[in-house]
C-alpha positions in Angstrom: -63.0 2.5 -33.7 -63.0 -0.9 -35.4 -62.4 -3.9 -33.2 -59.3 -4.9 -35.1 -57.7 -1.5 -34.6 -58.4 -1.6 -30.9 -56.9 -5.1 -30.6 -53.8 -3.9 -32.5 -53.4 -0.9 -30.2 -53.6 -3.1 -27.1 -51.1 -5.6 -28.5 -48.7 -2.8 -29.3 -49.1 -1.3 -25.8 -48.4 -4.7 -24.2 -45.2 -5.1 -26.3 -43.9 -1.7 -25.4 -44.6 -2.3 -21.7 -42.6 -5.6 -21.9 -39.8 -3.8 -23.6 -39.6 -1.1 -21.0 -40.0 -3.3 -18.0 -36.8 -3.4 -15.9 -35.6 -6.8 -14.8 -35.6 -7.2 -11.0 -32.2 -6.9 -9.5 -30.4 -8.9 -6.8 -28.9 -8.2 -3.4 -25.5 -9.6 -2.6 -24.2 -9.6 1.0 -20.4 -9.7 1.1 -19.3 -11.3 4.4 -15.8 -10.6 5.5 -14.4 -13.1 8.1 -11.5 -11.6 10.1 -9.3 -14.6 11.0 -5.9 -15.2 12.5 -4.4 -18.6 12.1 -7.7 -19.8 10.5 -9.7 -19.0 13.6 -11.8 -15.9 14.5 -9.5 -13.0 15.5 -9.5 -12.5 19.2 -8.7 -9.1 20.8 -6.4 -8.7 23.9 -6.9 -12.2 25.3 -5.0 -14.4 22.8 -1.2 -14.5 22.3 -0.3 -15.2 18.7 3.1 -16.1 17.2 3.9 -14.8 13.7 5.9 -16.6 11.1 9.1 -15.1 12.4 8.4 -16.5 15.9 7.4 -13.1 17.5 4.8 -13.3 20.2 2.1 -10.6 20.1 -1.5 -9.7 21.0 -3.9 -7.5 19.0 -6.1 -4.9 20.7 -7.6 -3.2 17.6 -7.9 -4.0 13.9 -9.5 -1.9 11.2 -9.1 -1.6 7.4 -10.8 0.1 4.5 -12.2 -2.0 1.7 -13.3 0.2 -1.2 -14.4 0.3 -4.8 -16.2 -3.1 -4.7 -17.0 -4.6 -8.1 -18.5 -7.8 -9.5 -17.4 -8.9 -12.9 -18.3 -11.4 -15.6 -14.9 -12.0 -17.1 -16.3 -13.7 -20.2 -18.5 -10.8 -21.2 -16.7 -7.9 -19.5 -19.9 -6.8 -17.8 -19.2 -5.1 -14.4 -21.3 -4.1 -11.5 -19.7 -1.2 -9.6 -21.0 -0.3 -6.1 -21.5 3.4 -5.9 -19.9 5.4 -3.0 -18.0 2.2 -2.1 -16.0 2.9 1.1 -16.3 0.5 4.0 -14.5 0.5 7.4 -14.1 -3.2 8.2 -13.2 -3.8 11.9 -13.2 -6.4 14.5 -15.8 -5.3 17.0 -16.2 -6.5 20.6 -19.0 -8.9 19.6 -18.1 -10.4 16.2 -15.3 -11.1 13.8 -17.6 -10.8 10.8 -18.3 -7.6 8.8 -21.0 -7.5 6.2 -21.1 -5.2 3.1 -24.5 -5.1 1.3 -24.4 -4.7 -2.4 -27.8 -3.5 -3.6 -29.3 -3.3 -7.0 -27.0 -5.9 -8.6 -28.1 -6.8 -12.1 -29.0 -10.4 -12.7 -25.9 -12.0 -14.2 -23.2 -14.6 -13.7 -20.3 -13.1 -11.8 -16.9 -14.8 -11.9 -14.7 -12.2 -10.1 -14.9 -10.0 -7.0 -12.7 -6.9 -7.0 -12.0 -4.5 -4.2 -9.2 -2.4 -2.9 -7.5 -2.0 0.5 -7.3 1.6 1.3 -8.8 4.9 0.0 -8.1 5.8 -3.6 -6.0 8.9 -4.3 -9.1 10.9 -5.4 -10.5 10.7 -1.9 -7.4 10.0 0.2 -6.3 13.6 0.6 -9.7 15.0 1.4 -10.7 14.3 5.0 -13.8 16.4 4.8 -15.9 13.3 4.5 -18.9 11.5 6.1 -19.8 7.9 6.8 -16.9 5.4 6.7 -14.5 8.2 5.8 -15.5 10.5 8.6 -12.3 11.5 10.5 -14.0 10.8 13.8 -13.5 7.1 13.0 -9.8 7.7 14.0 -8.5 6.5 10.7 -7.4 9.8 9.2 -4.1 11.6 9.9 -4.7 15.0 8.2 -5.7 16.4 4.7 -2.0 16.3 3.6 -1.3 12.7 4.7 -4.7 11.1 4.2 -6.1 8.0 5.7 -4.8 4.9 7.5 -5.7 2.1 5.1 -5.1 -0.6 7.7 -4.7 -0.3 11.5 -3.4 -3.0 13.7 -2.5 -2.2 17.3 -1.4 -4.5 20.2 1.6 -5.7 22.2 4.8 -7.4 21.1 6.5 -9.7 23.7 10.3 -10.0 22.9 12.1 -13.1 24.1 14.1 -10.8 26.4 13.2 -7.4 27.8 9.9 -5.7 28.4 6.8 -5.8 26.1 6.5 -3.1 23.5 3.7 -1.5 21.7 2.8 -3.0 18.3 1.6 -0.3 15.9 1.0 -0.9 12.2 -0.8 2.1 10.6 -0.4 1.5 6.9 -1.3 4.4 4.6 -0.1 6.5 1.7 -1.1 6.4 -2.0 1.8 4.1 -2.7 0.2 1.4 -0.5 -3.3 1.4 -2.1 -3.8 -2.1 -3.4 -6.5 -3.7 -5.6 -7.4 -7.4 -5.1 -9.2 -9.7 -7.5 -10.7 -13.0 -6.4 -11.9 -15.5 -8.9 -15.3 -17.2 -8.5 -16.0 -20.5 -10.0 -12.6 -21.9 -9.1 -10.9 -23.5 -6.2 -14.1 -25.1 -4.9 -16.0 -21.8 -4.8 -19.0 -21.6 -7.2 -19.7 -18.7 -9.5 -22.2 -16.1 -8.3 -25.4 -16.6 -10.1 -27.2 -13.4 -9.2 -31.0 -13.9 -9.6 -33.4 -11.0 -9.8 -35.3 -10.4 -6.6 -33.1 -12.8 -4.6 -30.4 -12.2 -1.9 -27.1 -14.0 -2.2 -24.1 -14.3 0.2 -20.5 -14.1 -1.0 -18.1 -15.0 1.8 -14.4 -14.1 1.9 -11.7 -14.8 4.5 -9.2 -12.1 5.6 -6.3 -13.9 7.2 -4.4 -11.4 9.3 -1.3 -13.5 9.9 -0.6 -13.2 6.2 0.3 -9.5 6.8 3.5 -10.6 8.3 4.6 -13.7 6.3 3.8 -13.9 2.6 5.5 -13.0 0.5 7.5 -10.7 2.9 8.5 -12.0 6.3 8.1 -9.2 8.9 10.2 -9.2 12.2 8.6 -7.3 15.0 12.0 -7.1 16.7 13.1 -4.8 13.9 9.8 -3.2 13.1 7.2 -3.0 15.8 6.0 0.5 14.8 5.3 1.0 11.1 3.5 3.7 9.2 5.3 4.6 5.9 8.4 3.6 4.2 9.8 0.2 3.0 8.3 -2.0 5.6 4.8 -0.5 5.1 5.2 -1.3 1.4 6.1 -4.9 2.2 3.0 -5.2 4.4 0.9 -3.7 1.6 2.3 -6.3 -0.8 1.4 -9.0 1.7 -2.3 -7.9 2.0 -2.5 -7.6 -1.8 -1.2 -11.1 -2.5 -2.0 -13.4 0.3 -4.5 -12.0 2.8 -7.9 -12.6 1.1 -9.5 -15.8 -0.2 -13.0 -16.4 -1.6 -14.6 -19.0 0.7 -18.2 -19.6 -0.4 -21.1 -18.4 -2.5 -24.7 -19.0 -1.4 
């Protein structure tokens, strides 16, 4: 074989290898800070007052965040996390819950999208594992589906004895999708670099469940599962509960 032909073959092989080489992908850690009145949510020990003036404590808080996506709004490119169901809860040790997004293509992302709840395709099937396992005490039954958000505690009326505070919000009608802009409001865009790990931090302000845009009175509604009040709470978590805090 002539030397010139050998060199040509080697060059062609090198070009093909470069073309087929996959760019390294990034990891994005989504940190969810569970807050109440802009401070870490405390269980059992702290009496809170909602916007209606009702005093209460919280003993348990959980919610499903699902179908997480990152989007470049300029180009329309979207990263979709597969099998994206996460049971976010206030544990005994921390108010922070982390969701790891693996294999994120290198790109500039200007929007975070996720939903509160379990989408209709999965909501009526409780034969699930992982975050959707019924043993997590977040499923009613196959016909009713999952509790999208659970808040339990005590309500202390101005007169009379304390009452249980039970907000179990579920039902397909209360599934909500939230989109948070990145690169605005003092939060930078997410510049995902191949082979690097980034952190995207969001705050979940639990007091917003009861005040914006719908004011909730525990004196009238201390136990809520479905119906009009549940829909008002769902509108509140869709519109006012979540904010993007930082990108690192």
